[in-house]
Structures are given as structure tokens and as C-alpha cells.
ZAMARGU-4260 file (C-alpha; in steps of 0.2 Angstrom, whole numbers, plus 5000, padded with zeros to 4 digits):
<rodrens>
0) 5508/5507/5452 | 5512/5514/5435 | 5518/5500/5423 | 5533/5507/5413 | 5542/5499/5399
5) 5560/5504/5395 | 5565/5502/5377 | 5584/5504/5377 | 5601/5497/5377 | 5609/5487/5391
10) 5623/5493/5402 | 5631/5478/5411 | 5639/5490/5424 | 5622/5495/5429 | 5624/5514/5428
15) 5614/5518/5412 | 5602/5510/5399 | 5589/5499/5405 | 5597/5495/5421 | 5597/5514/5426
20) 5579/5515/5419 | 5573/5500/5430 | 5581/5508/5446 | 5573/5525/5442 | 5556/5518/5438
25) 5557/5508/5455 | 5563/5523/5464 | 5547/5533/5459 | 5535/5519/5463 | 5533/5511/5446
30) 5534/5493/5440 | 5548/5492/5427 | 5549/5482/5412 | 5562/5482/5398 | 5564/5477/5379
35) 5582/5477/5375 | 5588/5486/5359 | 5607/5484/5361 | 5619/5474/5371 | 5635/5484/5376
40) 5651/5480/5384 | 5654/5495/5395 | 5659/5501/5412 | 5662/5518/5420 | 5677/5521/5409
45) 5668/5519/5393 | 5660/5508/5380 | 5671/5494/5373 | 5658/5485/5361 | 5640/5486/5355
50) 5629/5472/5348 | 5613/5475/5340 | 5601/5460/5341 | 5590/5457/5325 | 5575/5469/5324
55) 5562/5455/5323 | 5568/5449/5340 | 5565/5467/5347 | 5548/5466/5339 | 5545/5449/5348
60) 5550/5457/5365 | 5538/5472/5362 | 5523/5461/5357 | 5526/5449/5371 | 5524/5463/5384
65) 5510/5472/5376 | 5500/5457/5373 | 5499/5453/5391 | 5502/5468/5401 | 5494/5485/5401
70) 5508/5498/5398 | 5505/5515/5407 | 5521/5523/5400 | 5535/5520/5389 | 5553/5527/5389
75) 5563/5525/5374 | 5582/5526/5375 | 5596/5519/5364 | 5590/5513/5347 | 5605/5506/5338
80) 5600/5506/5319 | 5586/5511/5307 | 5578/5494/5308 | 5576/5495/5327 | 5569/5512/5326
85) 5556/5507/5312 | 5551/5492/5323 | 5548/5503/5338 | 5538/5515/5327 | 5527/5502/5321
90) 5524/5495/5338 | 5520/5513/5345 | 5507/5516/5331 | 5498/5500/5335 | 5499/5501/5354
95) 5497/5520/5357 | 5504/5521/5375 | 5497/5535/5385 | 5514/5542/5390 | 5529/5541/5378
100) 5546/5549/5383 | 5559/5548/5371 | 5577/5551/5375 | 5586/5553/5358 | 5603/5545/5361
105) 5612/5552/5346 | 5628/5561/5352 | 5640/5554/5365 | 5647/5566/5379 | 5663/5566/5369
110) 5653/5574/5354 | 5654/5559/5343 | 5638/5554/5333 | 5631/5538/5339 | 5619/5535/5324
115) 5622/5532/5306 | 5613/5543/5293 | 5599/5531/5290 | 5596/5528/5308 | 5596/5547/5312
120) 5583/5550/5298 | 5572/5536/5305 | 5573/5543/5323 | 5567/5560/5317 | 5552/5552/5309
125) 5549/5543/5327 | 5549/5560/5336 | 5531/5565/5333 | 5525/5549/5342 | 5533/5555/5358
130) 5524/5566/5371 | 5540/5571/5379 | 5558/5572/5371 | 5573/5574/5382 | 5588/5578/5372
135) 5605/5585/5379 | 5611/5601/5371 | 5621/5592/5358 | 5607/5581/5353 | 5595/5596/5353
140) 5606/5605/5341 | 5607/5590/5329 | 5588/5589/5329 | 5586/5607/5324 | 5601/5607/5312
145) 5609/5620/5322 | 5625/5623/5333 | 5627/5618/5351 | 5621/5632/5361 | 5632/5639/5375
150) 5618/5650/5383 | 5601/5646/5391 | 5592/5658/5380 | 5599/5650/5364 | 5594/5632/5371
155) 5576/5638/5374 | 5575/5644/5356 | 5581/5628/5349 | 5568/5619/5361 | 5554/5630/5353
160) 5560/5625/5336 | 5559/5606/5340 | 5542/5608/5349 | 5535/5616/5333 | 5542/5603/5322
165) 5536/5588/5332 | 5521/5594/5342 | 5529/5586/5357 | 5534/5594/5374 | 5553/5597/5374
170) 5563/5595/5390 | 5577/5607/5388 | 5591/5603/5400 | 5605/5615/5406 | 5616/5602/5413
175) 5630/5605/5400 | 5630/5624/5402 | 5643/5633/5411 | 5640/5641/5428 | 5633/5637/5445
180) 5615/5636/5439 | 5607/5620/5431 | 5590/5625/5425 | 5578/5613/5416 | 5563/5619/5406
185) 5547/5611/5398 | 5545/5619/5381 | 5528/5617/5371 | 5520/5623/5355 | 5513/5640/5361
190) 5495/5639/5367 | 5492/5621/5364 | 5499/5612/5380 | 5499/5626/5393 | 5513/5639/5395
195) 5525/5639/5381 | 5540/5638/5393 | 5540/5632/5411 | 5557/5634/5419 | 5562/5624/5435
200) 5579/5631/5442 | 5592/5621/5451 | 5610/5622/5457 | 5624/5612/5449 | 5630/5597/5458
205) 5649/5596/5458 | 5652/5577/5455 | 5660/5567/5441 | 5647/5553/5444 | 5634/5557/5431
210) 5634/5541/5421 | 5616/5537/5416 | 5609/5554/5421 | 5599/5556/5405 | 5592/5539/5406
215) 5587/5541/5424 | 5579/5557/5421 | 5568/5552/5406 | 5562/5536/5414 | 5558/5545/5430
220) 5548/5558/5420 | 5538/5544/5412 | 5534/5535/5428 | 5529/5551/5437 | 5519/5558/5422
225) 5509/5541/5422 | 5505/5544/5440 | 5502/5563/5440 | 5497/5567/5423 | 5506/5584/5423
230) 5523/5587/5415 | 5527/5602/5426 | 5522/5593/5442 | 5532/5578/5436 | 5548/5589/5433
235) 5546/5597/5450 | 5546/5580/5458 | 5560/5572/5448 | 5572/5586/5447 | 5576/5587/5466
240) 5577/5568/5466 | 5590/5568/5453 | 5600/5582/5461 | 5600/5571/5477 | 5605/5556/5467
245) 5620/5566/5460 | 5625/5572/5477 | 5624/5555/5485 | 5633/5546/5471 | 5650/5546/5480
250) 5642/5534/5493 | 5640/5520/5480 | 5659/5519/5476 | 5656/5511/5459 | 5670/5511/5446
255) 5686/5521/5443 | 5678/5533/5430 | 5662/5542/5428 | 5651/5533/5441 | 5632/5531/5442
260) 5620/5541/5452 | 5612/5535/5468 | 5594/5531/5462 | 5589/5526/5480 | 5597/5539/5490
265) 5580/5545/5497 | 5577/5528/5504 | 5585/5522/5521 | 5588/5505/5527 | 5576/5499/5540
270) 5584/5493/5556 | 5582/5475/5560 | 5571/5471/5575 | 5581/5475/5591 | 5594/5485/5582
275) 5588/5502/5588 | 5585/5495/5606 | 5603/5490/5606 | 5608/5507/5600 | 5598/5516/5614
280) 5605/5504/5627 | 5622/5509/5622 | 5617/5528/5623 | 5611/5525/5641 | 5626/5516/5647
285) 5636/5532/5653 | 5621/5539/5663 | 5616/5522/5670 | 5634/5520/5677 | 5634/5538/5684
290) 5617/5534/5693 | 5625/5519/5702 | 5639/5531/5708 | 5627/5544/5716 | 5627/5545/5735
295) 5608/5545/5734 | 5608/5528/5726 | 5622/5521/5737 | 5613/5528/5753 | 5596/5521/5747
300) 5603/5503/5746 | 5613/5504/5762 | 5599/5512/5772 | 5611/5527/5777 | 5602/5540/5766
305) 5596/5555/5776 | 5577/5554/5777 | 5575/5573/5771 | 5584/5568/5755 | 5572/5554/5753
310) 5557/5564/5757 | 5563/5577/5744 | 5565/5564/5731 | 5547/5557/5734 | 5539/5574/5734
315) 5547/5578/5717 | 5543/5561/5711 | 5524/5565/5715 | 5525/5581/5705 | 5534/5573/5691
320) 5522/5559/5689 | 5508/5572/5688 | 5516/5580/5672 | 5522/5563/5666 | 5505/5556/5666
325) 5499/5570/5654 | 5514/5566/5643 | 5509/5548/5642 | 5491/5553/5638 | 5498/5563/5624
330) 5507/5547/5618 | 5491/5538/5619 | 5482/5551/5608 | 5496/5550/5595 | 5499/5531/5595
335) 5496/5523/5578 | 5488/5507/5585 | 5474/5503/5597 | 5486/5492/5607 | 5498/5506/5609
340) 5485/5518/5613 | 5479/5507/5627 | 5496/5504/5634 | 5501/5522/5635 | 5484/5526/5643
345) 5486/5513/5656 | 5503/5519/5660 | 5496/5537/5662 | 5483/5530/5674 | 5496/5520/5684
350) 5506/5536/5686 | 5491/5545/5694 | 5488/5530/5705 | 5506/5530/5711 | 5506/5549/5714
355) 5490/5547/5724 | 5497/5533/5734 | 5513/5543/5738 | 5502/5557/5745 | 5492/5545/5755
360) 5507/5536/5763 | 5524/5543/5763 | 5520/5562/5760 | 5505/5564/5771 | 5514/5566/5787
365) 5530/5575/5781 | 5535/5592/5776 | 5536/5591/5757 | 5543/5603/5743 | 5528/5611/5736
370) 5535/5617/5720 | 5544/5609/5705 | 5563/5608/5709 | 5574/5614/5695 | 5578/5597/5688
375) 5560/5591/5689 | 5555/5606/5680 | 5568/5603/5666 | 5563/5585/5665 | 5544/5589/5663
380) 5548/5603/5651 | 5558/5592/5640 | 5544/5579/5639 | 5531/5592/5636 | 5541/5599/5622
385) 5543/5582/5614 | 5524/5579/5616 | 5521/5596/5607 | 5532/5595/5593 | 5542/5579/5591
390) 5529/5567/5584 | 5525/5550/5591 | 5541/5541/5589 | 5551/5555/5597 | 5539/5557/5611
395) 5540/5538/5614 | 5559/5538/5614 | 5559/5553/5627 | 5548/5544/5639 | 5557/5528/5638
400) 5571/5531/5651 | 5558/5534/5665 | 5553/5516/5661 | 5570/5508/5656 | 5583/5516/5668
405) 5571/5516/5683 | 5567/5498/5680 | 5586/5494/5678 | 5591/5503/5693 | 5577/5496/5703
410) 5581/5478/5698 | 5599/5481/5703 | 5596/5489/5720 | 5583/5476/5724 | 5595/5462/5720
415) 5608/5470/5731 | 5596/5472/5745 | 5591/5453/5744 | 5610/5449/5743 | 5613/5458/5759
420) 5600/5447/5768 | 5586/5460/5768 | 5592/5467/5784 | 5579/5471/5797 | 5576/5489/5802
425) 5581/5495/5785 | 5572/5511/5783 | 5569/5509/5765 | 5565/5491/5764 | 5547/5493/5758
430) 5553/5505/5745 | 5566/5493/5738 | 5554/5478/5738 | 5543/5488/5726 | 5557/5489/5713
435) 5554/5470/5710 | 5537/5473/5703 | 5535/5461/5688 | 5520/5472/5681 | 5532/5487/5679
440) 5546/5476/5672 | 5533/5469/5659 | 5527/5487/5655 | 5546/5492/5653 | 5548/5478/5640
445) 5533/5483/5631 | 5538/5501/5630 | 5555/5496/5623 | 5547/5486/5610 | 5536/5500/5605
450) 5550/5512/5603 | 5560/5500/5593 | 5545/5497/5581 | 5543/5516/5580 | 5561/5518/5575
455) 5558/5505/5561 | 5544/5515/5554 | 5554/5532/5555 | 5566/5540/5543 | 5584/5541/5546
460) 5582/5559/5552 | 5567/5553/5563 | 5578/5540/5571 | 5592/5553/5575 | 5579/5564/5583
465) 5573/5549/5594 | 5591/5546/5599 | 5593/5564/5604 | 5577/5564/5614 | 5581/5548/5623
470) 5599/5554/5627 | 5592/5570/5635 | 5580/5560/5645 | 5593/5549/5651 | 5604/5563/5657
475) 5589/5571/5666 | 5585/5554/5674 | 5602/5554/5682 | 5601/5572/5688 | 5584/5568/5695
480) 5592/5555/5707 | 5606/5567/5711 | 5594/5582/5715 | 5590/5577/5733 | 5609/5579/5737
485) 5610/5596/5729 | 5594/5602/5737 | 5600/5597/5755
</rodrens>
């Protein structure tokens, strides 16, 4: 985990400065630290006041950190006065961090200069100690004593001048240019640090919430560079993350003005245990209610179901179990833990044993449907597709309804049969009694728990795919119970 020190000002609204740096560092897997150079009173509407602590106190902060903690990277942001800049320079010359990224906070978005002349001179002397400098276009122009460029080619030319003057790599940013594109480029002194210019294209994100963008970019680059050791690779990782942070910024709802970016847009909240289970149960409600209304189910519990429909159901169930067992074996192969592997393998074996028992008893003396019926085929094909391409979590969700809905229906039908006094001569009494099997109920609870845990370990998109697979299986489970009526 890269240990990254931000040397910058504080933003009490949390959108820029060290607050943005620490979020950005954490978002890229780093351990963030901060030495405060300035205290500001600001929000998304603007800066109201700035207080610069004494430079000797800044020196105490820097010394305290570096005396105890190995620093893998440093990001330098706002340095309010010449004394502060000289303090940072002295510390850098002593500590010599492996990665130094300098974001020269010199010119406000409004165009106002933020540093007085002595501080600006001191900052120019600090630049050669940086490995990467990340000015906006206005700051780039100031640093090369030129005009603010309106074209990408002009900005790259100024980047070359600054690289030559400092020996550092310059990150030229196209965010303030006009047009739909938003390129960035790494510019080096030709022949010394790889290609002279490495461009990374990008699309402009239409949002007013860009507060702290420069801070976030520079601290992210410092963190990823410490991890990868390659500026181009770092930029190619950070740039799409920042675009996503800008795109998702509206979700934060912070402030009435120029709001912050969403540093953690790429992370999703993990559902609490049981939360995904509850979601799936809600998804299953409509199909479960429809199952109880089916003539097949009502005839099964009352004993009035024609035997030919029951025989068709059993023959299709035997064929289904053969395919289902193979899908469960696939789930065993994909399972991340030995316990889950054993569970799915045992369930697959149980399917084959039930299939064998059906052929030995109920189906042995009856004319059966030899081929997969259309619903059975659809169900098996759906599960096979999930096992082939959906991944473990999606596959587990797809097979769950055959546990869960079957167990729930069986429990309800058995309870109704018992409530009716278990009438003698009921043609399906033996079948209804099997529904009360506690081993299957326990297996169902285990399967539900596995799927809930798999959802907690999945992404938001993965959980959505799990819900789709589960919902599809629920519908097919309902249609499977209705298929005997349609066949007859």
C-alpha cells in the first residue's frame, strides 16, 4: 500500500485540498497523510478567507511524518507564501522522496493570481525537485512566461518548454480547452524519459461539479505511480477514474455551487447479510403466488389431479434432474470455498439419486414422455447458459429457485395435506409426505445463504445479473408446474 503524503491547504467543505487528496489516495489503494500549508474558509461557492500557519510549524509537520514513516510518494498542492515554499524545498532536498508530484496552485479559475511575486519566484525554484508537474493551462502559461493557449498544439509546445526548463515530466491538461474532447498528455525532455509526448484522449464530461479536480488528479497520479512506477500507465489508470468521478458527481448532492467530484464512484456498497436474500424473495413473490393458483398444484393437494398429468410431470422432472445435476456439478467446480464445492457436489449427486428412484418406482410401469418438453428444455437451456457464461454468483442465483420455490411450495402443500387430516386413499399422499423432508429444507437454507454471500462479494452489475438469472428461473419454475396441463 503506497504511503502518500499530501502537502497542501485544507478545504473545510471537503472538495479540494488535502481533503480531496486523501480521498483520491484512498480511492487508489494508498495510505494518505497530510501536512497542512494553509487553512481556508471556503465552500462550493468560493473562498472567503485564508490563514497561513507559520512556516516553522509546517516544518515540524513534515519532520514528524518523515522521521517515523517511510514516504513512497509526495503530492504538493497549495503553498501559500515564500517561506512555506522554501520550507518544503529544504525538506525535499533532505528526504528525497521517490515520487514527487507538484500541482502548482498559482492561478484561480477566475484568472486571478494566487501567489505574490516572492512566492512565485520561490515556486519556480522548487519545480526541478518534482518528478511530475500538473499545471492547468493558465498556470502553464505563467510558468513559461507566455499567453494562455487556446489550442492543444499550443499547450503541448508550452509543456515542452517547461519540461526543458525543469527536467520534470509535465502533465498537460486539456480540460480548459473548448470542444468535446478532453485530452491529457505527458511531455518529457526529448530522449531522456521515453517518448517526448504521450497523449491520452478523453471525452469532456458535461458537469459544473469540478471542484478539486486538479487536486484529485495529481494525488491520484502520485499514488498510482508509487504502485506502478510508470507515468503513462498511471495516467491511463487515473484518467478514466477521474472521468467517472466527474460523471457521478451529481450523485453527491454537495453544495449549491461548483460541487466536488465523486472520488469513490467506482466502489459499491456491500449489502448487509440477508439483504440480497430479502430482495430475491420479493422478486419471487409473483411467481410463487401464480404457482399456488395453478390447476396442477390445486389438483395435487386435493388428490383430483389426473394421473396422466402427474406422470408427465414426473417424467419431465427426471429429465430435468439429469441436466440440473450437471449444472450443480459446474457450480461445484466454480465455487470459491471447499465447503461450497462439497455442497454443490452433494446436491448434484442427490439429483441423480432422485432421478434414479423415479425411474425405479413411479416411472417404471408407466408410459413416459421420452423427450424434453418445451418448458423443460427452456429451463435446462437457461441454466446451461448461466453455467457457461454467467460466473459463479450468477449460476448460484439461477439454480436457487429449484431449491427455494420447490421447498416453499412443498412445505405449503404438505401443511395443507396434514390440515386436511391426511385423507386415506389420497393418490399422491406418499409424494406430498416427501415434501416435508428436513434434509432438503436444510439444503435450501444453505443454498440461500451461499447466494446471499456471493452477492456480497459481487459488484453492483454482478448483483443485477444475479437478480435477472434468479427472476428468469422463477418464471420457468412456475411454467414447469403448469406444463402438464398444457401437454394434456
